[in-house]
C-alpha positions as CSV (number, residue, x, y, z in Angstrom):
1,M,-9.0,-79.3,15.6
2,S,-9.5,-79.5,19.4
3,P,-10.1,-76.3,21.5
4,S,-6.9,-77.0,23.4
5,K,-5.0,-76.8,20.2
6,L,-6.7,-73.7,19.1
7,D,-5.9,-72.1,22.5
8,S,-2.4,-73.2,22.1
9,T,-2.0,-71.8,18.6
10,D,-3.7,-68.6,19.7
11,S,-1.3,-68.2,22.5
12,F,1.6,-68.9,20.3
13,G,0.3,-66.5,17.7
14,H,-0.1,-63.9,20.4
15,E,3.5,-64.4,21.6
16,E,4.8,-64.3,18.1
17,A,3.0,-61.0,17.5
18,S,4.5,-59.6,20.7
19,V,7.9,-60.6,19.5
20,S,7.4,-59.0,16.1
21,C,5.9,-55.8,17.6
22,S,8.7,-55.4,20.1
23,K,11.2,-54.0,17.5
24,P,11.9,-50.3,17.8
25,E,11.8,-48.0,14.8
26,N,15.6,-48.0,14.3
27,G,15.6,-51.7,13.6
28,C,17.4,-52.7,16.8
29,V,15.9,-55.0,19.5
30,D,15.5,-53.3,22.8
31,S,16.0,-55.0,26.2
32,L,12.2,-54.8,27.1
33,S,11.2,-56.9,24.1
34,I,13.8,-59.5,24.8
35,F,12.5,-59.7,28.4
36,H,8.9,-60.3,27.3
37,S,9.9,-62.9,24.6
38,E,12.0,-64.9,27.1
39,K,9.2,-64.7,29.7
40,A,6.6,-65.9,27.1
41,V,8.8,-68.8,26.1
42,E,9.3,-69.9,29.7
43,E,5.6,-69.8,30.4
44,L,4.9,-71.8,27.3
45,L,7.5,-74.4,28.3
46,Q,6.1,-74.7,31.9
47,Q,2.6,-75.5,30.6
48,T,1.4,-79.1,31.0
49,P,1.5,-80.8,27.6
50,V,-1.9,-82.1,26.5
51,A,-2.4,-85.5,25.0
52,G,-1.7,-85.8,21.4
53,M,0.5,-82.7,21.1
54,D,1.9,-82.3,17.7
55,E,5.7,-82.7,17.2
56,H,5.8,-79.5,15.2
57,L,4.7,-77.6,18.3
58,I,7.8,-78.9,20.2
59,E,10.1,-77.9,17.3
60,F,8.4,-74.4,17.3
61,S,9.1,-73.9,21.0
62,E,12.8,-74.9,20.6
63,A,13.0,-72.4,17.7
64,L,11.6,-69.7,20.0
65,R,14.2,-70.5,22.7
66,T,17.0,-70.2,20.1
67,V,15.6,-66.9,19.0
68,A,15.4,-65.6,22.6
69,K,19.1,-66.5,23.2
70,A,20.1,-64.8,19.9
71,L,18.2,-61.7,20.9
72,R,19.9,-61.6,24.3
73,R,23.3,-61.9,22.7
74,A,22.5,-59.1,20.3
75,A,21.5,-56.9,23.2
76,E,24.6,-57.6,25.1
77,G,26.7,-57.0,22.0
78,K,25.0,-53.7,21.4
79,A,25.6,-52.5,25.0
80,S,29.2,-53.5,24.8
81,A,29.6,-51.7,21.4
82,Q,27.9,-48.6,22.8
83,A,30.3,-48.5,25.8
84,E,33.3,-48.9,23.6
85,A,32.0,-46.3,21.2
86,A,31.5,-43.8,24.1
87,E,35.0,-44.4,25.3
88,W,36.4,-43.8,21.8
89,K,34.3,-40.7,21.4
90,R,35.7,-39.4,24.7
91,R,39.3,-40.0,23.4
92,Y,38.5,-38.4,20.2
93,E,37.1,-35.3,21.9
94,L,40.3,-35.1,24.0
95,E,42.5,-35.3,21.0
96,R,40.3,-32.8,19.2
97,T,40.8,-30.4,22.2
98,R,44.5,-30.8,22.1
99,N,44.4,-30.3,18.3
100,I,42.6,-27.0,18.7
101,Q,45.0,-25.8,21.4
102,M,48.0,-26.7,19.2
103,E,46.4,-24.7,16.3
104,R,46.1,-21.6,18.5
105,K,49.8,-21.8,19.4
106,V,51.0,-22.1,15.8
107,S,51.6,-18.9,14.0
108,G,53.1,-17.8,10.6
109,N,53.5,-19.9,7.5
110,N,54.1,-23.2,9.4
111,N,50.6,-23.5,10.8
112,C,49.4,-26.2,8.5
113,E,52.7,-28.3,8.6
114,M,52.8,-28.3,12.5
115,V,49.2,-29.2,12.8
116,Q,49.5,-32.1,10.4
117,H,52.7,-33.3,12.0
118,W,51.1,-33.2,15.4
119,W,48.1,-35.1,14.2
120,I,50.2,-37.8,12.5
121,R,52.2,-38.2,15.7
122,S,49.1,-38.5,17.8
123,S,47.7,-41.0,15.4
124,L,50.8,-43.2,15.6
125,D,50.8,-43.1,19.4
126,N,47.2,-44.3,19.5
127,A,47.6,-46.9,16.8
128,M,47.6,-49.8,19.3
129,D,44.4,-48.5,20.9
130,M,42.7,-48.3,17.5
131,L,43.4,-51.9,16.8
132,R,41.6,-52.9,20.0
133,I,38.4,-50.9,19.2
134,M,35.5,-52.6,17.3
135,L,34.1,-51.5,14.0
136,P,31.5,-49.0,15.5
137,C,34.3,-47.1,17.1
138,L,36.1,-46.6,13.8
139,F,33.3,-44.4,12.7
140,F,34.2,-41.6,15.1
141,W,37.8,-41.8,14.1
142,E,36.9,-41.3,10.4
143,V,34.7,-38.4,11.3
144,G,37.4,-36.7,13.3
145,K,40.0,-37.3,10.6
146,E,37.7,-35.8,7.9
147,Q,36.9,-32.8,10.1
148,N,40.6,-32.2,10.7
149,K,41.3,-32.4,7.0
150,R,38.6,-29.8,6.4
151,I,40.2,-27.6,9.0
152,A,43.6,-28.0,7.4
153,E,42.2,-27.3,3.9
154,A,40.4,-24.2,5.2
155,R,43.5,-22.9,6.9
156,M,45.5,-23.4,3.7
157,A,42.9,-21.6,1.7
158,E,42.9,-18.7,4.2
159,Q,46.7,-18.6,4.2
160,F,46.8,-18.6,0.4
161,S,44.2,-15.8,0.2
162,A,46.1,-13.8,2.9
163,E,49.4,-14.1,1.0
164,K,47.6,-13.1,-2.2
165,N,45.8,-10.1,-0.8
166,G,47.9,-9.0,2.2
167,D,51.5,-8.5,1.1
168,I,51.9,-5.5,3.3
169,D,51.2,-7.6,6.4
170,C,53.8,-10.1,5.3
171,E,56.4,-7.4,4.9
172,R,55.5,-6.1,8.4
173,V,56.0,-9.6,9.9
174,K,59.3,-10.0,8.1
175,N,60.6,-6.7,9.4
176,S,59.6,-7.6,12.9
177,D,61.4,-10.9,12.6
178,N,64.5,-9.2,11.3
179,Q,64.5,-6.8,14.2
180,S,64.1,-9.7,16.8
181,M,66.9,-11.6,15.1
182,L,69.2,-8.5,15.3
183,Q,68.4,-8.0,18.9
184,N,69.1,-11.7,19.7
185,E,72.3,-11.4,17.7
186,S,73.5,-8.5,19.8
187,N,72.8,-10.4,23.0
188,E,74.6,-13.6,21.7
189,Y,77.5,-11.6,20.5
190,S,78.0,-10.2,24.1
191,E,78.0,-13.8,25.3
192,T,80.8,-14.9,23.0
193,G,83.3,-13.0,25.2
194,C,82.6,-15.5,28.1
195,M,84.9,-18.5,28.4
196,K,84.7,-21.4,30.7
197,H,87.7,-23.7,31.2
198,G,89.1,-22.4,28.0
199,I,86.2,-23.5,25.8
200,W,83.9,-21.1,24.0
201,S,80.4,-22.2,24.8
202,H,78.4,-19.6,22.9
203,E,79.0,-18.8,19.2
204,V,77.0,-17.3,16.4
205,L,78.3,-17.6,12.8
206,R,78.2,-14.3,10.9
207,D,78.3,-13.7,7.3
208,R,81.8,-12.3,6.7
209,E,81.2,-11.0,3.2
210,S,81.7,-7.4,2.2
211,D,79.2,-5.0,3.6
212,S,79.6,-2.2,1.0
213,N,76.4,-2.9,-1.0
214,S,73.6,-2.0,1.4
215,N,72.5,-2.0,5.0
216,A,70.5,-5.2,4.4
217,D,73.7,-7.1,3.4
218,R,75.4,-6.0,6.6
219,N,72.5,-7.5,8.6
220,K,72.7,-10.9,7.1
221,I,73.3,-13.6,9.8
222,M,74.0,-17.3,9.3
223,R,72.4,-19.0,12.3
224,K,73.4,-22.6,13.3
225,A,70.7,-25.2,13.3
226,S,69.8,-26.3,16.8
227,F,70.0,-29.9,17.8
228,K,70.1,-32.1,20.9
229,L,72.3,-35.1,21.7
230,S,71.5,-37.7,24.4
231,W,73.1,-40.9,25.6
232,W,71.3,-44.0,24.3
233,C,71.1,-47.3,26.3
234,N,69.4,-50.6,26.0
235,G,67.2,-50.1,29.0
236,E,66.6,-48.1,32.1
237,N,67.3,-51.0,34.3
238,G,70.6,-51.8,32.6
239,D,73.9,-51.8,34.5
240,Q,75.7,-49.5,32.1
241,H,76.5,-46.0,33.3
242,K,77.8,-42.9,31.4
243,H,80.4,-40.9,33.3
244,D,81.0,-38.1,30.8
245,I,78.9,-34.9,31.3
246,V,78.4,-33.2,27.9
247,S,76.7,-29.9,27.4
248,F,75.0,-28.9,24.2
249,E,74.3,-25.2,23.9
250,R,73.1,-23.5,20.8
251,G,74.5,-26.2,18.5
252,N,78.0,-26.2,20.1
253,I,79.2,-29.4,21.7
254,T,81.4,-28.8,24.7
255,T,82.7,-31.4,27.2
256,A,82.2,-30.1,30.8
257,E,83.8,-33.0,32.7
258,R,85.5,-36.3,31.8
259,S,85.7,-39.6,33.6
260,S,89.5,-39.6,33.3
261,K,89.8,-36.4,35.3
262,Q,91.8,-36.8,38.5
263,I,89.6,-37.7,41.4
264,S,90.3,-36.6,45.0
265,L,89.0,-38.3,48.2
266,K,88.2,-36.2,51.2
267,W,87.0,-37.7,54.5
268,E,83.8,-36.1,55.8
269,S,84.3,-38.0,59.1
270,D,87.3,-39.8,60.5
271,P,87.8,-43.4,59.5
272,Q,87.1,-45.9,62.3
273,T,87.8,-49.4,60.9
274,V,90.7,-50.7,58.8
275,L,91.0,-54.1,57.0
276,I,94.5,-55.4,56.4
277,L,95.1,-58.1,53.8
278,T,98.5,-59.7,53.5
279,K,100.4,-62.0,51.1
280,P,100.8,-65.5,52.6
281,N,104.0,-67.3,53.3
282,S,106.2,-64.2,53.5
283,V,108.3,-63.5,56.6
284,S,108.8,-59.8,55.7
285,V,105.1,-59.3,55.2
286,R,104.3,-60.9,58.6
287,I,106.8,-58.7,60.4
288,L,105.4,-55.5,58.7
289,C,101.8,-56.6,59.5
290,V,102.6,-56.9,63.2
291,Q,104.1,-53.4,63.3
292,M,101.2,-51.9,61.4
293,V,98.5,-53.5,63.4
294,R,100.1,-52.3,66.7
295,W,100.6,-48.7,65.3
296,L,97.1,-48.4,64.0
297,R,95.6,-49.6,67.3
298,E,97.8,-47.7,69.8
299,R,98.5,-44.5,67.9
300,K,95.4,-44.0,65.7
301,K,92.8,-45.8,67.9
302,L,91.4,-47.7,64.9
303,N,89.5,-51.0,64.8
304,V,91.5,-53.5,62.9
305,Y,90.2,-56.4,60.8
306,V,92.4,-59.2,59.4
307,E,91.9,-62.5,57.8
308,P,91.3,-65.6,60.0
309,R,94.7,-67.0,59.0
310,V,96.4,-63.7,60.0
311,K,94.7,-63.5,63.4
312,V,95.8,-67.0,64.3
313,E,99.4,-65.9,63.5
314,L,99.1,-62.7,65.5
315,V,97.6,-64.4,68.6
316,A,100.2,-67.1,68.4
317,E,102.9,-64.5,68.5
318,S,101.4,-62.4,71.4
319,S,98.2,-62.5,73.4
320,N,98.0,-58.7,73.2
321,F,96.5,-59.0,69.7
322,S,93.2,-60.2,71.0
323,Y,91.6,-56.9,70.0
324,V,92.1,-57.8,66.3
325,Q,88.8,-58.8,64.7
326,T,88.0,-61.2,61.8
327,W,85.1,-63.1,60.3
328,K,83.9,-66.6,60.7
329,D,82.3,-67.6,57.4
330,D,81.9,-66.2,53.8
331,S,78.5,-64.8,54.7
332,E,80.1,-62.1,56.8
333,I,82.5,-61.1,54.0
334,S,79.6,-59.8,51.9
335,H,78.9,-57.2,54.7
336,L,82.5,-56.0,55.1
337,H,82.0,-53.0,52.9
338,M,79.4,-51.7,55.5
339,K,82.0,-52.0,58.3
340,V,85.3,-51.2,56.8
341,D,86.4,-47.6,56.0
342,L,89.8,-48.4,54.5
343,V,91.6,-51.5,53.1
344,I,95.4,-51.9,53.3
345,T,97.1,-54.5,51.2
346,L,100.6,-55.8,52.0
347,G,102.0,-57.6,48.9
348,G,102.0,-57.2,45.1
349,D,99.3,-56.8,42.4
350,G,98.0,-60.3,43.3
351,T,97.1,-59.1,46.8
352,V,95.2,-56.2,45.3
353,L,93.3,-58.6,43.0
354,W,92.5,-60.7,46.0
355,A,91.2,-57.7,47.9
356,A,89.0,-56.7,45.0
357,S,87.6,-60.2,44.7
358,M,86.4,-60.2,48.3
359,F,83.9,-57.3,47.5
360,K,81.1,-58.3,45.2
361,G,79.7,-54.8,45.3
362,P,81.0,-51.5,46.5
363,V,84.7,-51.5,47.4
364,P,86.3,-49.3,50.1
365,P,89.4,-47.2,49.2
366,I,92.5,-49.4,49.0
367,V,96.0,-48.4,50.1
368,P,98.4,-50.9,48.4
369,F,101.9,-51.3,49.7
370,S,104.5,-52.7,47.4
371,L,105.9,-56.0,48.7
372,G,105.9,-57.9,45.5
373,S,107.9,-58.0,42.2
374,L,106.6,-55.5,39.7
375,G,103.8,-53.6,41.4
376,F,101.8,-51.7,38.7
377,M,99.0,-51.1,41.3
378,T,101.1,-50.7,44.4
379,P,102.7,-47.2,44.5
380,F,103.4,-47.1,48.3
381,H,106.6,-48.3,49.9
382,S,106.6,-50.2,53.2
383,E,109.6,-48.4,54.6
384,H,107.5,-45.2,55.1
385,F,104.2,-46.8,56.0
386,K,103.6,-44.4,59.0
387,D,103.9,-41.3,56.9
388,C,101.8,-42.7,54.1
389,L,99.0,-43.8,56.4
390,D,99.1,-40.5,58.2
391,S,98.6,-38.7,54.9
392,V,95.8,-41.1,53.8
393,L,93.9,-40.9,57.1
394,R,94.2,-37.1,57.2
395,G,93.2,-36.6,53.6
396,P,92.5,-35.5,51.0
397,I,94.2,-38.0,48.7
398,S,94.2,-38.7,45.0
399,I,92.6,-42.0,43.9
400,T,92.4,-44.1,40.8
401,L,89.0,-45.6,39.9
402,R,90.0,-49.0,38.4
403,H,87.0,-50.4,36.4
404,R,86.0,-54.0,36.7
405,L,84.3,-56.4,34.2
406,L,81.0,-58.1,35.1
407,C,81.2,-61.6,33.5
408,R,78.2,-64.0,33.2
409,V,78.2,-67.5,31.7
410,V,75.0,-68.4,29.8
411,R,74.5,-72.0,29.0
412,D,72.9,-73.3,25.8
413,A,70.0,-74.7,27.7
414,A,69.2,-71.3,29.2
415,K,65.9,-69.8,28.1
416,N,67.2,-66.2,28.0
417,E,70.4,-64.2,28.7
418,Y,69.2,-63.4,32.2
419,E,69.3,-67.1,33.2
420,T,73.0,-67.2,34.1
421,E,75.3,-68.7,36.6
422,E,76.8,-66.7,39.4
423,P,78.6,-63.7,37.9
424,F,82.3,-62.9,38.2
425,L,83.9,-59.5,38.9
426,V,87.2,-59.1,37.1
427,L,89.8,-56.4,37.8
428,N,92.5,-57.6,35.3
429,E,91.1,-59.8,32.5
430,V,88.9,-62.7,31.5
431,T,90.7,-65.2,29.3
432,I,89.0,-67.7,26.9
433,D,91.5,-70.3,25.7
434,R,91.5,-73.8,24.3
435,G,92.7,-75.5,27.5
436,I,94.3,-78.9,27.0
437,S,92.8,-79.3,23.5
438,S,95.2,-79.4,20.5
439,Y,92.6,-77.8,18.2
440,L,92.3,-74.1,17.5
441,T,89.8,-72.2,19.5
442,N,86.7,-71.2,17.5
443,L,84.9,-68.3,19.1
444,E,82.1,-66.0,17.7
445,C,82.4,-62.5,19.1
446,Y,79.6,-59.9,19.2
447,C,79.6,-56.3,20.5
448,D,76.0,-55.5,21.6
449,N,74.1,-56.8,18.6
450,S,76.9,-56.3,16.0
451,F,79.1,-59.2,14.9
452,V,82.8,-58.4,15.5
453,T,84.7,-61.4,14.2
454,C,85.3,-65.1,14.6
455,V,88.5,-65.9,16.6
456,Q,90.6,-68.8,15.4
457,G,93.7,-69.2,17.5
458,D,94.8,-70.0,21.0
459,G,92.1,-67.8,22.6
460,L,91.0,-64.3,23.4
461,I,91.6,-61.8,26.2
462,L,89.0,-59.3,27.4
463,S,90.8,-56.9,29.7
464,T,90.2,-53.8,31.7
465,T,92.5,-50.8,31.3
466,S,94.1,-51.7,34.6
467,G,94.9,-55.1,33.2
468,S,96.4,-53.7,30.1
469,T,99.9,-54.2,31.5
470,A,99.3,-57.8,32.4
471,Y,98.3,-60.8,30.1
472,S,97.0,-58.5,27.4
473,L,100.3,-56.7,27.1
474,A,102.1,-60.0,26.7
475,A,99.7,-61.0,23.9
476,G,100.4,-57.8,22.0
477,G,97.8,-55.4,23.4
478,S,98.4,-51.8,24.1
479,M,99.1,-50.2,27.5
480,V,96.2,-47.9,28.5
481,H,95.9,-45.4,31.3
482,P,93.8,-47.0,34.1
483,Q,91.4,-44.0,34.2
484,V,90.4,-44.5,30.6
485,P,87.1,-46.5,30.6
486,G,87.1,-49.2,28.0
487,I,87.4,-52.9,27.3
488,L,90.5,-54.3,25.6
489,F,89.8,-57.0,22.9
490,T,93.1,-58.9,22.5
491,P,93.5,-62.2,20.6
492,I,96.0,-64.8,21.7
493,C,98.2,-66.1,18.9
494,P,95.5,-65.7,16.2
495,H,95.8,-67.7,13.0
496,S,95.6,-64.5,11.0
497,L,98.3,-61.8,10.5
498,S,95.7,-59.1,10.1
499,F,94.0,-59.7,13.5
500,R,95.0,-56.7,15.6
501,P,93.8,-55.8,19.1
502,L,90.8,-53.5,19.7
503,I,89.8,-51.1,22.4
504,L,86.0,-51.0,22.8
505,P,84.0,-48.3,24.7
506,E,82.8,-48.9,28.2
507,H,79.1,-49.0,27.6
508,V,79.0,-52.0,25.3
509,T,78.3,-55.7,26.2
510,V,80.7,-58.2,24.6
511,R,79.3,-61.7,23.9
512,I,81.7,-64.6,23.2
513,M,80.0,-67.7,22.0
514,V,81.3,-71.2,21.2
515,P,79.6,-72.2,17.9
516,F,78.2,-75.6,17.3
517,N,80.7,-76.4,14.6
518,S,83.6,-76.0,17.0
519,R,85.9,-79.0,17.2
520,S,86.5,-78.6,20.9
521,P,85.1,-76.7,23.9
522,A,86.7,-73.6,25.4
523,W,87.8,-72.6,28.9
524,A,87.3,-69.3,30.6
525,S,89.3,-68.1,33.5
526,F,88.6,-64.9,35.6
527,D,91.7,-63.1,36.8
528,G,93.6,-66.4,36.5
529,K,91.3,-68.5,38.6
530,D,87.7,-70.0,38.6
531,R,88.0,-71.8,35.3
532,K,84.7,-72.6,33.6
533,L,84.1,-74.9,30.7
534,L,82.3,-73.4,27.7
535,A,80.7,-76.1,25.6
536,A,79.1,-75.7,22.1
537,G,76.3,-73.2,22.3
538,D,77.5,-71.6,25.6
539,A,78.2,-67.9,25.8
540,L,80.1,-65.5,28.0
541,L,78.7,-62.0,28.5
542,C,81.1,-59.2,29.6
543,S,80.2,-55.7,30.5
544,M,81.5,-52.9,32.6
545,A,80.6,-53.4,36.3
546,P,79.1,-50.4,38.2
547,W,81.5,-50.9,41.1
548,P,85.1,-49.8,40.5
549,V,88.0,-50.4,42.7
550,P,89.4,-47.1,44.2
551,T,93.1,-47.3,44.9
552,A,95.0,-44.5,46.6
553,C,97.7,-42.7,44.6
554,Q,101.1,-41.6,45.8
555,V,101.1,-38.5,43.6
556,D,98.3,-38.8,41.1
557,S,97.0,-41.5,38.7
558,T,99.0,-40.4,35.7
559,N,102.3,-40.0,37.6
560,D,101.8,-43.4,39.3
561,F,101.0,-45.1,35.9
562,L,104.0,-43.7,34.1
563,R,106.3,-44.5,37.0
564,S,105.1,-48.1,37.1
565,I,105.8,-48.7,33.4
566,H,109.2,-47.0,33.7
567,D,110.2,-48.9,36.8
568,G,108.4,-52.2,36.2
569,L,108.8,-52.7,32.4
570,H,111.8,-50.4,31.8
571,W,109.7,-48.9,29.0
572,N,111.7,-47.3,26.2
573,L,114.9,-47.6,28.1
574,R,118.0,-47.5,26.0
575,K,121.4,-45.8,26.0
576,T,121.4,-42.2,24.9
577,Q,123.1,-41.5,21.6
578,S,126.6,-40.2,22.1
579,F,127.3,-36.6,21.7
580,D,130.4,-36.8,19.5
581,G,130.2,-38.1,16.0
582,P,129.1,-36.8,12.5
583,R,126.6,-33.9,12.5
584,D,124.6,-32.0,9.9
585,R,126.3,-28.9,8.7
586,D,124.9,-25.6,9.9
587,L,122.5,-24.2,7.3
């Protein structure tokens, strides 16, 4: 063998020895040994090869390169594992500290149960974090779990020995508990004499049995279990709102306020701008509009807005109406609610619907004057418009919050329910019918995530309570007070005698879908306009809108509602039974 080969093999043997000796005692490769091994391999590879170098030497150098890479990866993995283990250890120490604090607060016989319950709840909260930790981190968790188990067993043993050897202390604790219960009972009993709005808000149930046996029997108290109720919703960013305010005190449920309570409007500052909307093609409405505009401007010094069509009519009649303001395009309509303080409608219920449709968000208070046929939403008479507007502008006035439906069409090609077309705000109802098709409408109906029914008939009406006296009433639905928040579910000529109307709560979302096995598409109309085709797979989502329509009342909402059904529908109108005739004999 040549000297060069001997030198080469000696150098390789020296490098191999350095690699083998660089392992620490714990069996892991440290970063210094990896650095030396890599440096040795690089120096070896940079040497000029001599003539007649053996092929085995080349293979050996490649093997050393692979070993160096493996050692580097092992060191990086070790460093990462140590960092993750340190993070997990920190979390474990934090949980252990909380566990010790909780143990100190727990007293009595429920020590072990509360500690175990807290530990299980903490474990569940951190379950997702545990899944992301590598195997070295699990070691610390097992250690903490075993230590906590020993603590729980030790406390159970101490408690058992204390109960076995210290009966006197237990009796002392029981007596102190009884004395505190009696003191609390005396305080609660004094609170039962307080009433608020006619509802008792504090009660303690007592044992009413005979107290002749002993003093202990007289001190028996049945205490109600405490609980808490809260409103549930699908998400914090949802558009559903609860109006009821419910208090839960000491296990007694009392309703503090209701959404159907009469609402009063009081002006904090004087109104400055009024919008007047009129029914078209009516001579009487045009004459009244001229008188009202002039009176509001000259007597009340208010800014008056009208529709572009109405301004043309006013200016054509007299050039003195140049002060009347209007808008030029639809983009200005979306900002009207920031300019207008009050809306006045001259017409019937259709004019009120038109006024509500102009506002896609908040709606100013509406004063509707009856110049139509029925007038369920128009309590004011045009003959006394000056007195009525004086009272409204002076305030306070009673108003009715008329809820609206927010309707969205979701096509079959949409990726999710949020990918919808432009939403519609409905004051009366949304109608899904069969259109010109001769086949029955087939609709699948869902309330939130619950299946309601499959509609087979001429269609379906989803109505507000304000629209309960409109199309829904003609289809067999009930008349509902407009202040009651809810969604009316009324079928149109269903092919089933047992299909009766429903009234759903306000917070639900109703989904109407056209199934793929339907023989024909369906058509949806919103307050009698804006018809949309619903093909197979399309859906219509309806929920309560957060922007109601406030309409002024002549007296109050209940009086106006009852007067409207009496005068408009002649509800329960019949001749009174005659006084003379056969009678029951006096008993």
